[in-house]
N, C-alpha and C positions, 0 to 999 in steps of 0.2 A: 555801629549796626548796618547792616545792608539796604542800599532803596530797592525796592520792590520791583523796578525796574533796568537795573544794573545787570547789563548783559555780562558774564563770567565766561572764562577758559580754560580747561584742563590741558596743561602741557605735559606731552610724553617727551621724554627721550626716545628717539626712533631705534636706539640701540645698535651693536654692528658684532661683529664675529665674537669680541671678549664679552660685551656686554649684552643684558638681555634688557627688551624694553622696559620702562619703569615713569611711572608718573611722577611728575617732578613740581611740580605746584599748580594751584588752581587761582586764578586772577584777573583781574578787571583791565589790566594794560600788559599786554604779552612784551611790549615793546620795550616798557621799563624794566620788568622781570630780566629778560633778556640782558638788559644794559647792567642790573643789579646782577645778575647771575656770572657774568662774564667778569664783572670789577671782581667778585670774591674770586674766582677763578684765576684770575692775574697775583691778587694777593698772595694765593697758596702758591705763584710758582707754575701754573698750569697756563696751557694757550687757552685761547677763546674758545669758545664754541657758535657756530653759525647757526642761522634762522633754520636752515635745512637738516640740522642734528634733533629738530623737534617737528612730531604733530602737534596742533595746536585745534581743538575741538570746542565749539560752544557747547556750555552746560547747563541743560534746564533746569531750575531753581525754583520749586513751591515754597513759598512761605505763608504760613496760617498765623505765625503769630505777629503781633504788633507791638513795640515796646515793652516787651517780654512778657505780656499780658496773654492767656489763650484766649 
């Protein structure tokens, strides 16, 4: 469950001439996400992506239910 005061970030791949901009993830820890993202890329035989490849924007989240109750 997400705590009400948690700051979340939308991570979008900026894109390039061959790839369009895409939403990659929403996370509370961009640095950890990038570390895991790059570990997966390396395991798949690809190069690391750098922070300049992404745009990170805070997400406004409105939670109305608590413990699954309305």
